[in-house]
N, C-alpha and C positions, 0 to 999 in steps of 0.2 A: 421351316427355314426362317420365316419372318418372326415367329414367336421366339426362336432362340436368339435372334439378333436383339429383339426387344428385351429379353431377359438379360442379355449381356450388357446392354446399355443401362438398364435399371440397376444392375449390380454395380456398375462403374459409378453411376451418379450417387448411389447410396454411399459408397466408400469415399467419394469426394466430399459429399455433405458431412459425413461423419468426421473426416479429417479436418474440414474447415471449422466445424463446431468445436472439436477438441482444441484446435489452435487458438481460437478465441478464448475458450475457458482457461487454457494453460497460460495465457498472457498475464493473468492475474488482475488484481484490483489495485488502483492507486487512490489513496484517500488524502486529499489536501485539506488540512485542518483549518484553513482560512475560510472555509465555508461557514455560513451562518449557524448551521446546526452543531458545529464542532468548536468554533472559535472561543466560546466562553466556558468550556469544560474546565473544571478546576485543575486537573492534572495535565492539561494540554497547553494552556496559556503560557506557561513558563518553561516548557520542555524544548530542548534542542538535542542534537546528537552528542553534545558535550555534557549533558546531564548524567546523573548516575543511572546505572542500568535499572535499578528498582523504579526510579521515577519514569524512565522511558517505557518500562513494562506496564506501569499503571496507566500512563497516558495512552498507550496503544490499546490497552484493554478497554478503556473508556471509548475510544474512537470506534473500535470494533463493535462494542455493544450498541452504540448509536447507529452505526451503519446497518447492523442486523435489524434493529427496531424499525428503521425506515425502509427496509426492503420489503418486497411483496411476499417473500418466503423466509421469515426470520429464523426458522429452525433448521433450514438447510443452507443458509448463507454463512460463509466463512466457517466451515466445519473444522474440527481438529485436524491439523496437518496442512491446512491451507496457508498460503503466504499472501501478504499484501504490503504495499509500499506506503509509508507514512511520510508526508511532507510537513515538517514542523513549522511553527509560525515564523521562524527566522529564515526559512528557505532551505534549511538542511533537511536531509531525508535519509531513510533507512528502510530495509525490509525486515518484517517481523513475521514470525510463524505463530499461528494459533495452536495452543496446546490444550486449552480447556475453555470452552465458551462460557462456563458458569463461574469462573474464578476472577477475582479482581486483578490477579497477576497471571491471567490466562494466555499471555503472549510472551514470546521471547525474541529479542533482537537477533538477527542472523549475523554472526561475526563477520566483519570485513565488508558489510554492505552499507556502512555509514558513509554519507557524502555530505561534507560540510561545505556547501556551495558558497556560503557567505564569507569563508576565509579569504578567498581571492578578492572579493569586493572590499572587505575590511582592510586588507593589505594595501589595496590601491587607494582607498580613502586616507589611510594613515600616511602614505607616501605623499599624497597631494597636500595634506595638512602640514606636513613637515616642510614641503617646498614653499608653501605660503609663509611659513614662519621665518624663513631665511630672508 
């Protein structure tokens, strides 16, 4: 009787732990390119969500390569099919999917995931500047 209760509790905790681990893993990765290791990459410094798709793909591929290289398990980090969020230097962000870890264009932006957070700030600054001119 006691051993069946213990087995039941063990199974329950196993499934709770498995679910919690999956939830954390499924949440994804967010890479802020303002970090020291990403800031000066050639394809990242001038990239925003308004840049061409090719430029965003190259920048995201560079970011993914540096992220993999700095992780403890570079060959299993960001495998094909995984997604991550890139926050570009201007504050805009988008989600990209890894399609090939060995290619310079090995990421693809996910359509509709672009968030140009600076648009609202720029509009407010423009309105303030116009008000001061009057």
